[in-house]
GUTOR-480451 format. One record per residue: residue number from 1; residue in one letter; chain; x, y, z of N, C-alpha, C in turn. Coordinates in steps of 0.05 Angstrom, whole numbers, plus 5000, padded with zeros to 4 digits. Each point is the difference from the previous one (the first is absolute). Layout:
N
> NUM:A:A:X:Y:Z:X:Y:Z:X:Y:Z
...
//
This chain:
240
> 1:K:A:5017:4976:5000:4983:5024:5000:5017:5025:5000
> 2:S:A:4991:5021:4987:5016:5024:4998:4985:5023:5011
> 3:P:A:5008:5012:5024:4986:5023:5010:5005:5024:4982
> 4:L:A:4981:5018:4999:5003:5023:4983:5019:5020:5014
> 5:C:A:5022:5006:4987:5021:5015:5013:5016:5015:4979
> 6:R:A:5023:5010:5009:5017:5017:4982:5010:4984:4976
> 7:S:A:5003:4974:5002:5008:4984:4977:4988:4973:5003
> 8:F:A:4999:4985:4979:4986:4975:5000:5014:4979:5017
> 9:A:A:4984:4982:5012:5010:4976:5014:5019:5006:5023
> 10:L:A:4994:5021:5015:5015:5006:5024:4987:4985:5024
> 11:P:A:5014:4997:5022:4988:4987:5024:4977:5016:5010
> 12:A:A:4984:4987:5018:4977:5014:5012:5010:5025:5015
> 13:L:A:4982:5020:4999:5007:5026:5012:4989:5003:5028
> 14:R:A:5014:5014:5017:4991:5005:5027:4984:5026:5001
> 15:T:A:4987:5005:5023:4983:5023:5002:5012:5021:5019
> 16:V:A:4991:5025:4997:5007:5021:5019:4974:5013:5008
> 17:E:A:4999:5012:5023:4977:5015:5009:4997:5025:4983
> 18:P:A:4975:5010:4996:4996:5022:4981:5015:5025:5008
> 19:H:A:5005:5005:5026:5013:5024:5008:5029:5001:4990
> 20:A:A:5010:4976:4992:5028:4999:4990:5003:5009:4971
> 21:M:A:4977:5004:4987:5000:5008:4972:5015:5027:4997
> 22:G:A:5022:4999:4985:5015:5024:4995:5017:5009:5024
> 23:A:A:5001:4983:5021:5016:5007:5024:5030:5001:4993
> 24:A:A:5016:5012:5018:5028:5004:4994:5014:4974:4993
> 25:L:A:4991:4978:5012:5013:4974:4995:4997:4991:4971
> 26:H:A:4977:5005:4989:4994:4990:4973:5001:5022:4978
> 27:F:A:4998:5025:5008:4998:5021:4980:5022:4999:4979
> 28:P:A:5026:4998:5007:5020:5000:4979:4997:4977:4980
> 29:A:A:4992:4977:5010:4996:4977:4982:4976:5004:4982
> 30:E:A:4979:5012:5011:4975:5004:4985:5005:5021:4978
> 31:V:A:5017:5019:5004:5007:5020:4979:5010:4985:4976
> 32:F:A:5015:4978:5004:5012:4985:4978:4984:4976:4993
> 33:G:A:4974:4999:5008:4982:4980:4990:4996:4975:5017
> 34:S:A:5013:4998:5023:4997:4976:5016:4972:4999:5013
> 35:T:A:4988:4976:4999:4974:4996:5013:5001:4973:5016
> 36:G:A:5023:4989:5003:5003:4973:5013:4992:4999:5029
> 37:H:A:4997:5023:5013:4992:5001:5028:4970:5000:5003
> 38:Y:A:4985:4998:4978:4971:4998:5002:4991:4972:4991
> 39:E:A:4978:4990:5012:4989:4976:4990:4988:5005:4972
> 40:A:A:5001:4980:4983:4991:5004:4972:4976:4982:4994
> 41:Y:A:4984:5008:4981:4977:4985:4990:5011:4975:4986
> 42:A:A:4996:4976:5011:5013:4976:4990:4986:4989:4976
> 43:Y:A:5015:4985:4984:4988:4987:4976:5018:4976:4992
> 44:T:A:4989:4983:4983:5015:4978:4989:5003:5005:4970
> 45:V:A:5024:4997:4990:5005:5002:4971:4992:4974:4986
> 46:L:A:4980:5002:4983:4991:4976:4985:5017:4996:4975
> 47:K:A:5008:5023:4988:5019:4999:4977:5014:5026:4997
> 48:D:A:5026:4998:4997:5017:5024:4997:5008:5003:4971
> 49:H:A:4989:5021:4987:5006:5004:4971:5024:5018:4996
> 50:G:A:5014:5007:5022:5023:5018:4998:4991:5029:5004
> 51:R:A:4988:5011:4979:4991:5028:5002:4975:5003:5018
> 52:W:A:4984:4978:5002:4976:5001:5015:4995:4972:5013
> 53:Q:A:4980:4999:5018:4994:4976:5014:4970:4995:5001
> 54:V:A:4993:4974:5003:4973:4992:5008:5002:4992:5029
> 55:R:A:4983:5012:5017:5002:4996:5029:4973:4992:5011
> 56:S:A:5001:4985:5022:4976:4993:5015:5002:5014:5027
> 57:Y:A:4980:5016:5006:4998:5014:5025:4980:4987:5019
> 58:P:A:5007:4994:5024:4981:4987:5019:4981:5021:5010
> 59:P:A:4978:4992:5013:4982:5020:5012:5015:5017:5020
> 60:A:A:4991:5025:5003:5013:5019:5018:4978:5018:5012
> 61:V:A:5009:5017:5018:4982:5020:5012:5012:5027:4994
> 62:A:A:4983:5019:4993:5010:5027:4993:4983:5022:5012
> 63:A:A:5012:5023:5004:4985:5024:5007:4998:5017:4975
> 64:E:A:4977:5011:4995:4995:5014:4975:4987:5028:5006
> 65:A:A:5009:5019:4984:4989:5028:5002:4993:5009:4972
> 66:C:A:4978:5015:4999:4992:5012:4974:5016:5024:4994
> 67:G:A:5008:5003:4974:5014:5024:4992:4981:5019:4986
> 68:K:A:4994:5022:5012:4981:5019:4989:5016:5026:4993
> 69:D:A:4993:5022:5013:5014:5025:4993:5029:4999:5007
> 70:G:A:5007:4984:5022:5028:4999:5008:5017:4981:4983
> 71:G:A:4987:4984:4983:5015:4982:4983:5017:4981:5015
> 72:D:A:5022:4991:4988:5018:4981:5013:5010:5010:5027
> 73:D:A:5007:5025:5002:5011:5011:5025:4979:4998:5022
> 74:G:A:4975:5007:4994:4979:4999:5020:4995:4972:5010
> 75:S:A:5000:4981:4981:4995:4972:5008:5023:4990:5017
> 76:F:A:5025:5006:4992:5024:4991:5014:4999:5010:5029
> 77:I:A:4994:5025:5003:5000:5012:5027:4979:4987:5018
> 78:Q:A:4976:4995:4989:4979:4987:5015:5008:4972:5009
> 79:L:A:5013:4985:4982:5009:4973:5007:5023:5001:5020
> 80:A:A:5018:5019:4996:5023:5003:5019:4990:5006:5028
> 81:K:A:4980:5017:5002:4989:5006:5026:4986:4976:5013
> 82:Y:A:4987:4984:4983:4987:4975:5010:5021:4982:5014
> 83:I:A:5023:4996:4987:5020:4982:5012:5018:5013:5021
> 84:G:A:4999:5027:5002:5015:5013:5021:5027:5011:4992
> 85:V:A:5003:5006:4974:5026:5011:4991:5007:5027:5013
> 86:F:A:4980:5017:5002:5005:5028:5009:4996:5004:5030
> 87:S:A:4981:4986:5012:4994:5004:5028:4984:4976:5010
> 88:T:A:4981:5005:5018:4983:4979:5010:4984:4988:4977
> 89:P:A:5001:4973:4997:4986:4988:4978:4970:5006:5000
> 90:E:A:4989:5006:4977:4971:5007:4998:4984:4974:4995
> 91:N:A:5000:4984:5022:4983:4976:5000:4989:4996:5028
> 92:T:A:4979:4985:5003:4986:4998:5026:5017:4990:5023
> 93:S:A:5019:4982:4994:5018:4990:5021:5025:5016:5003
> 94:K:A:5004:5021:4983:5024:5016:5001:5025:4983:4997
> 95:S:A:4998:4979:4984:5022:4981:4997:5017:5008:4975
> 96:A:A:5026:5002:5004:5018:5005:4977:5000:4975:4983
> 97:V:A:5001:5004:4973:5001:4978:4981:5026:5005:4983
> 98:A:A:5016:4979:4998:5025:5003:4985:4995:5008:4971
> 99:M:A:5017:5018:4990:5000:5008:4972:5010:4976:4983
> 100:T:A:4988:4997:4977:5009:4979:4981:5005:5013:4973
> 101:V:A:5011:4985:4981:5003:5008:4972:4988:4978:4983
> 102:P:A:4990:5008:4976:4998:5027:4989:4974:5013:5008
> 103:V:A:4997:5026:4992:4974:5013:5001:4986:4993:4973
> 104:V:A:4975:4991:5002:4986:4990:4976:4979:5020:4992
> 105:S:A:4999:5006:4974:4980:5018:4988:4986:4985:4977
> 106:E:A:4974:5004:4998:4985:4987:4979:4974:5015:4994
> 107:P:A:4988:4995:4976:4975:5012:4994:4978:4989:5018
> 108:V:A:4979:5016:5003:4977:4992:5017:4976:4996:4982
> 109:A:A:4985:4979:5006:4976:4994:4984:4981:5023:5001
> 110:M:A:4984:5003:4979:4981:5022:4998:4980:5000:5023
> 111:T:A:4996:4976:5013:4981:4998:5021:5010:5009:5027
> 112:V:A:5026:5004:5004:5011:5010:5025:5012:5028:5000
> 113:P:A:5049:4974:5022:5015:5019:5010:5007:5001:4991
> 114:V:A:5236:4952:5047:4997:5005:4989:4999:4973:4998
> 115:V:A:4922:5012:4934:5011:5010:5011:5005:5024:4987
> 116:T:A:5008:5017:4959:4991:5027:4993:4985:5000:4974
> 117:S:A:4979:5015:4997:4982:4998:4977:5008:5017:4977
> 118:K:A:4981:5007:4984:5005:5019:4979:5012:5024:5013
> 119:V:A:5020:5012:4988:5015:5021:5014:4995:5027:4988
> 120:D:A:5005:5020:5016:4997:5027:4990:5026:5009:4985
> 121:G:A:5001:5024:4990:5022:5009:4984:5026:5001:5015
> 122:S:A:5000:5001:5027:5024:5002:5015:5012:4972:5006
> 123:G:A:4986:4979:4992:5010:4973:5005:4991:4989:5026
> 124:G:A:4984:5015:5016:4990:4990:5025:4975:4984:4996
> 125:A:A:4988:4991:5022:4975:4984:4998:4977:5018:4995
> 126:A:A:4981:4991:4983:4976:5015:4995:4979:4993:5020
> 127:A:A:4977:5015:5000:4979:4993:5018:4991:4971:4994
> 128:G:A:4993:4986:5022:4991:4972:4996:5023:4981:4997
> 129:S:A:5023:5006:5011:5023:4982:4999:5007:4992:5028
> 130:S:A:5017:4980:5003:5008:4991:5027:5029:4994:5002
> 131:M:A:5010:4999:5024:5027:4992:5006:4999:4980:5023
> 132:R:A:5017:4980:4999:5000:4980:5021:5028:4996:5013
> 133:F:A:5000:4996:5026:5023:4990:5014:4994:4971:5006
> 134:V:A:5015:4981:4990:4997:4972:5007:5011:4997:5029
> 135:L:A:4984:4990:5018:5007:4998:5028:5019:4977:5005
> 136:P:A:5014:5000:5023:5019:4978:5006:4986:4973:4999
> 137:S:A:5015:4980:4993:4989:4973:4996:4989:4987:5026
> 138:K:A:5006:5012:5023:4988:4989:5025:4970:5003:5001
> 139:Y:A:4989:5019:4983:4971:5003:4999:4990:4981:4979
> 140:K:A:4984:4980:5008:4990:4979:4982:4973:5007:4988
> 141:S:A:4986:5019:5013:4974:5009:4989:4996:5029:5009
> 142:A:A:4982:5014:4986:4995:5028:5006:4990:5004:5028
> 143:S:A:4986:4980:5011:4989:5002:5027:5022:5001:5021
> 144:E:A:5024:4990:4994:5022:5000:5019:5015:5026:5001
> 145:A:A:4997:5017:4980:5015:5026:4998:4985:5022:5016
> 146:P:A:5015:5020:5009:4988:5022:5014:4979:5014:4983
> 147:T:A:4978:5008:5012:4978:5013:4986:5006:5030:4996
> 148:P:A:4999:5010:4976:5006:5029:4995:4979:5018:5014
> 149:T:A:5009:5023:5009:4981:5020:5011:4993:5021:4978
> 150:N:A:5016:5001:4979:4994:5017:4977:4980:4986:4982
> 151:P:A:4977:5011:4994:4980:4986:4983:5009:4997:4971
> 152:N:A:5021:5014:4992:5010:4998:4973:5020:4977:4997
> 153:V:A:5006:4987:5022:5019:4977:4999:4984:4975:5008
> 154:R:A:5005:4979:4985:4987:4974:5007:5021:4978:4998
> 155:V:A:4995:4978:5015:5018:4977:4999:4985:4978:4986
> 156:L:A:5013:4986:4981:4987:4980:4985:5017:4976:4995
> 157:D:A:4987:4978:4994:5014:4975:4992:5006:5002:4970
> 158:V:A:5025:4994:4992:5007:5000:4972:5003:4971:4991
> 159:P:A:4985:4991:4981:5001:4972:4991:5027:4993:4987
> 160:G:A:5007:4975:5000:5023:4991:4985:4996:5005:4970
> 161:K:A:5022:5004:4986:4998:5007:4971:5025:4993:4986
> 162:T:A:4998:4995:4974:5023:4995:4983:5004:5024:4982
> 163:M:A:5024:5012:5000:5005:5025:4986:5025:4998:4983
> 164:A:A:5000:5015:4978:5024:5005:4985:5013:5025:5011
> 165:A:A:5026:5000:5003:5013:5023:5013:5025:5008:4985
> 166:L:A:5003:5026:4997:5024:5012:4987:5011:5022:5017
> 167:R:A:5026:4998:5006:5013:5020:5018:5014:5021:4984
> 168:F:A:4999:5025:5010:5015:5022:4987:5009:5019:5021
> 169:S:A:5019:5016:4994:5011:5019:5019:4993:5029:4992
> 170:G:A:5007:5019:5018:4995:5028:4994:4977:5011:5015
> 171:R:A:4996:5026:4997:4977:5014:5013:4975:4992:4986
> 172:C:A:4979:4994:5016:4974:4992:4989:4979:5012:5018
> 173:D:A:4988:5022:4991:4980:5014:5016:4972:4990:4997
> 174:G:A:4995:4982:4982:4973:4990:4997:4996:4984:4974
> 175:Y:A:4975:4995:4993:4994:4983:4977:5012:5011:4974
> 176:D:A:4999:5026:4995:5011:5011:4976:5029:4992:4997
> 177:A:A:5015:5001:5022:5029:4994:4999:5005:4971:4995
> 178:A:A:4980:4983:5006:5003:4971:4997:4989:4989:4974
> 179:A:A:4990:5018:4983:4986:4992:4975:5019:4984:4982
> 180:G:A:5025:5008:4997:5019:4986:4983:5005:4972:5009
> 181:P:A:5008:4996:5025:5004:4973:5010:4975:4983:4999
> 182:H:A:4977:5012:5005:4975:4986:4998:4995:4988:4972
> 183:Q:A:5004:5017:4980:4996:4991:4972:5021:4979:4993
> 184:E:A:5024:5003:5010:5021:4980:4994:4992:4973:5012
> 185:L:A:4989:5000:5025:4992:4975:5013:4977:4987:4986
> 186:L:A:4980:5016:4991:4978:4989:4985:5010:4986:4974
> 187:Q:A:5019:5012:4987:5011:4988:4975:5014:4974:5007
> 188:L:A:5016:5000:5021:5014:4975:5008:4980:4978:5007
> 189:M:A:4978:5008:5013:4980:4980:5007:4987:4988:4975
> 190:R:A:4994:5017:4981:4988:4991:4975:5018:4980:4986
> 191:E:A:5026:5007:4999:5019:4982:4987:5002:4973:5014
> 192:A:A:4994:4999:5026:5001:4975:5015:4973:4986:5001
> 193:G:A:4980:5012:4987:4973:4988:4999:4984:5005:5025
> 194:L:A:5007:5020:5015:4985:5006:5025:4983:5025:4996
> 195:E:A:4976:4999:5012:4980:5022:4997:4996:5014:5026
> 196:A:A:4996:5026:4999:4995:5016:5024:4972:4995:5010
> 197:A:A:4998:4997:5027:4974:4995:5013:4989:5025:5013
> 198:G:A:5015:5022:4998:4991:5024:5013:5021:5022:4997
> 199:P:A:4995:5023:5014:5018:5023:4997:5027:4995:5014
> 200:M:A:5018:5018:4994:5027:4999:5011:5001:5008:5029
> 201:E:A:5018:4989:5015:5008:5010:5026:5027:5013:4998
> 202:L:A:5005:5022:5014:5026:5013:5001:5011:4996:5028
> 203:H:A:5024:4988:5002:5013:4996:5025:5024:5018:5002
> 204:R:A:5001:5016:5021:5023:5018:5004:5013:4995:5027
> 205:F:A:5026:4998:5001:5014:4989:5023:5014:5021:5017
> 206:N:A:5004:5024:4991:5018:5019:5013:4987:5026:5009
> 207:P:A:5011:5012:5022:4990:5026:5008:5008:5022:4981
> 208:P:A:4988:5024:5001:5006:5021:4981:5029:5010:5000
> 209:Y:A:5014:4996:5022:5028:5010:5002:5020:4981:4988
> 210:T:A:4991:4976:4990:5019:4982:4987:5008:5012:4973
> 211:L:A:5026:4998:4993:5009:5011:4974:4984:4986:4978
> 212:A:A:4992:5016:4980:4983:4990:4979:5011:4976:4986
> 213:S:A:5026:4999:4995:5012:4978:4985:5001:4974:5017
> 214:M:A:4996:5003:5027:5001:4978:5018:4973:4989:5007
> 215:R:A:4979:5012:4989:4972:4991:5008:4992:4975:4985
> 216:T:A:4984:4984:5014:4990:4975:4988:4970:5001:4998
> 217:N:A:4990:4994:4976:4971:5000:4994:4994:4975:4985
> 218:E:A:4975:4992:5001:4991:4977:4984:4972:5005:4989
> 219:V:A:4994:4991:4976:4973:4998:4991:4992:4971:5000
> 220:L:A:4975:4995:5008:4990:4972:5002:4973:4999:4987
> 221:V:A:4995:4978:4986:4974:4996:4987:4989:4972:5007
> 222:P:A:4975:4998:5009:4989:4973:5006:4996:4985:4974
> 223:I:A:5002:4974:5001:4999:4982:4977:4975:4983:5001
> 224:T:A:4986:4997:4977:4976:4984:4999:5006:4971:5005
> 225:P:A:4982:4986:5014:5005:4971:5006:5002:4984:4974
> 226:E:A:4983:5007:4980:5000:4985:4975:5027:5001:4986
> 227:S:A:5012:5024:4999:5026:5002:4986:5022:4987:5017
> 228:L:A:4998:5000:5026:5019:4986:5017:5000:4970:4994
> 229:V:A:4976:4989:4998:4997:4971:4994:5012:4994:4972
> 230:R:A:4993:5016:4980:5011:4996:4973:5031:5001:5000
> 231:A:A:5011:5018:5017:5029:5003:5001:5013:4979:5017
> 232:G:A:4985:4983:5013:5012:4978:5014:5004:5004:5030
> 233:Y:A:4988:5022:5011:5002:5004:5029:4978:4984:5014
> 234:S:A:5006:4988:5022:4980:4985:5015:5002:5008:5030
> 235:G:A:4977:5001:5013:4999:5007:5028:5005:5029:5006
> 236:A:A:4999:5017:4980:5006:5029:5004:4976:5013:5012
> 237:A:A:5005:5019:5018:4978:5016:5011:4990:5020:4979
> 238:V:A:4975:5005:5000:4989:5019:4980:4986:5023:5014
> 239:A:A:5006:5024:4992:4988:5024:5012:4970:4998:4998
> 240:E:A:4986:5007:5022:4971:5000:4999:4990:5028:4993
//
């Protein structure tokens, strides 16, 4: 199994408490792109194509915030307050929750809410988009996680899913900035006989003070079960 981290196939990552985010101990390393002191969203590589991968993600628990007028920044701040990055955690038990990577952004269905949707001209999240923090793996269901006191934040169970993933570096402020890698991944999927089952997720790993050239980002696309079967994958989780 390969946890999602600064490079592929590294050992499992340990956690730090959220107040350590950007602390003096880790700040110099984070400037140069290190995220190894955070727990990461784990996955299993089903096939490594070199430039991209097919991965299976197990079920997880996440905290989600809607991005409205504040866009990505507003959503990030609400989630950071929920886990206690800045001060007393904004949850009913006032329990600090360890920061993890990456922050997940994705489009939101027309019926609802990192993780970022159609974006505005500045590259931030548009109204009706969301951002998610995947919570530490010790939480096995949403009911085990602290309850948010902010009505704009909710905790939810994320089903297991099989995704195509492509990693790229550099500054990425939102969906517009990820359009190129997204189209590249879709083309690679077509060449491999795999079909998209839904919209892209954007995973971003680094704080804003990380040097742009050292930042790690990924675009991920869920894969239809039919095309997985045709391509010879068996027992893969499928996004619901």
